[in-house]
N, C-alpha and C positions, 0 to 999 in steps of 0.2 A: 523512488530510488531503484535503480537496476544494477545488479551485480552478478558475478559469476561463481561465487562460492558461499558457503554458509558461515565462514569465519572471515573476518576482515580486520585490518588495523583500526584501533579505536578512533584515530584522527579521521580516517576515511568515513567511518560510521557517523561521527559527529558532523562532518561536512555535509554528508548526503541526507541525514535525517533531521538535522536542526536541533538534536538533543545533545547536551553536554553531559558526559559521564563523569561523575564525581564520587568520592567515597560515600556521600549520603544518598546517592542514587542518580537517576537520569533526570536532568533539569532542563527546563525550557522556560525562559523568562522568569516569572515568579513561582512557577510550579516545579516541584521535585517529586519524583515517584521512586520510592525505595526499591532497590534491586536485591534479589535473593543472594547473588554471589558477588565476590569482589570484582572490582573493575581493574582489568589489566591492560596490556598493550594490544591484545587481540580480543575482539568481541565475538561471542557465540550469538550470531544474529537471531536464530529461532528462539533462543532462551530469552533474550532481551525483548524481542518483538512480542512474545507472549505476555511478558510482564507489563508492557506498555500498551497492549491491546492493538498492536499493529499487525495487519494481515500480511502473510508471506505466501507468495505463489511461485510456482516453478514451471517454466516452459521447458519440457523435456527435450523437444527437438532442438532447441537453440542452446540448451545447457545454461540458461540464464534464470535468475531469480529476481523477484520484484518485491519491494517492501512498501506497503501502503502507509497512509497517515495514521497517527496514533489517536486512539479513542480511550484514554485512561478512565473516563467516567462511564464507560459502557455504552456509548452511543454509536456503536458500529452497525453497519448494515447486517441483517441476518443472513443475506445471501447476495451473490453477485448477479442475480437474475434481474434483468430490467423488466419493467412492466410492459405490457403489450402496447405498441404504438402502431397506428395505421394512418399513413399520410399519402397524399398523391405524389407520384413521381413527376418528372419533367414532362411526361407525355399524358399526364392526367390519370394514369392507372394507379389503383390503390396498392401500396406496398406495406407489408406487415413485417415489423422487426423480428417477429418469431420465425420468419422464414430463414433467418440466419442462425437459429439455435444450433449450438455445438461448434460455431466458428468464432474466432476472435473478431470483435467489433469495436471500432472507435467511433463514438458519437461526438460530433462537434456541433455546439449550439451557438447561435449568435443572436444578439438583440440590438436594435438600433438606439438604445438609450444610454 
């Protein structure tokens, strides 16, 4: 979910995140996670994200924020650093993923099954 501010209308948060905010907490399907504060018309995204185990990142240049998926059971990645990958490019030269360290990278994987 990508957004431009740290507060947003509750309905927008629910649409984008898949969580429904109720008096008993944030709910998704059969699971509800209690929230520390009351649910109003506006969501404090960092506060709710922290309680749901959702990572929040900020792109300073673009002035945009991104909210990652929830991991309420504590199964989140410890870092956003990808493991080293070394694969041949189209010319047969070895390419290392680490050569892009410090840059934003989008990895696209495909499998024929």
